C-alpha positions in Angstrom: 15.2 -26.7 -8.8 17.8 -29.1 -10.2 18.5 -26.7 -13.1 20.2 -24.1 -10.8 23.7 -25.6 -11.3 23.5 -24.9 -15.0 22.2 -21.3 -14.5 24.4 -18.5 -15.8 23.7 -15.5 -13.5 25.6 -13.2 -15.8 23.5 -13.9 -18.8 22.7 -10.9 -21.0 19.5 -12.1 -22.7 16.0 -12.8 -21.7 14.8 -16.2 -20.6 13.2 -18.0 -23.6 9.8 -19.6 -24.0 11.6 -22.9 -24.3 13.3 -22.4 -20.9 10.0 -21.4 -19.3 8.3 -24.5 -20.6 11.2 -26.7 -19.5 10.0 -26.1 -15.9 7.5 -28.8 -15.0 5.0 -26.4 -13.5 4.9 -24.4 -16.8 5.3 -27.3 -19.2 1.6 -27.3 -20.2 1.6 -23.5 -20.9 1.0 -22.2 -24.4 3.7 -20.0 -25.9 1.5 -16.9 -25.1 1.2 -18.0 -21.5 5.0 -18.6 -21.3 5.5 -15.1 -22.8 3.3 -13.7 -20.0 5.6 -15.4 -17.4 8.6 -13.9 -19.1 7.0 -10.4 -19.0 6.0 -10.8 -15.4 9.5 -11.9 -14.4 11.0 -8.9 -16.2 8.6 -6.5 -14.5 9.2 -8.0 -11.1 13.0 -7.8 -11.7 12.7 -4.1 -12.6 10.6 -3.4 -9.5 13.1 -5.2 -7.2 16.1 -3.5 -8.8 14.5 -0.1 -8.6 13.7 -0.6 -4.9 17.2 -1.8 -4.3 18.7 1.1 -6.1 16.6 3.6 -4.2 17.5 2.0 -0.9 21.2 2.0 -1.8 21.1 5.7 -2.7 19.3 6.6 0.5 21.8 4.7 2.6 24.6 6.6 0.9 22.9 9.8 1.9 22.4 8.7 5.5 18.6 8.6 5.2 18.4 5.0 6.3 
């Protein structure tokens, strides 16, 4: 994870196939496989954000 110091956490665009394949564990992936990684990360991010948002809303209402 040496690349973390160059990571922009405020980026407004998706990770690219080139960025996925720059990680040693994904370097051998085809472009299609790298795109599947991107789509899986996007889906995971949406699930986590949705769960966080629901928890935040419930805590505001005193449900948690």
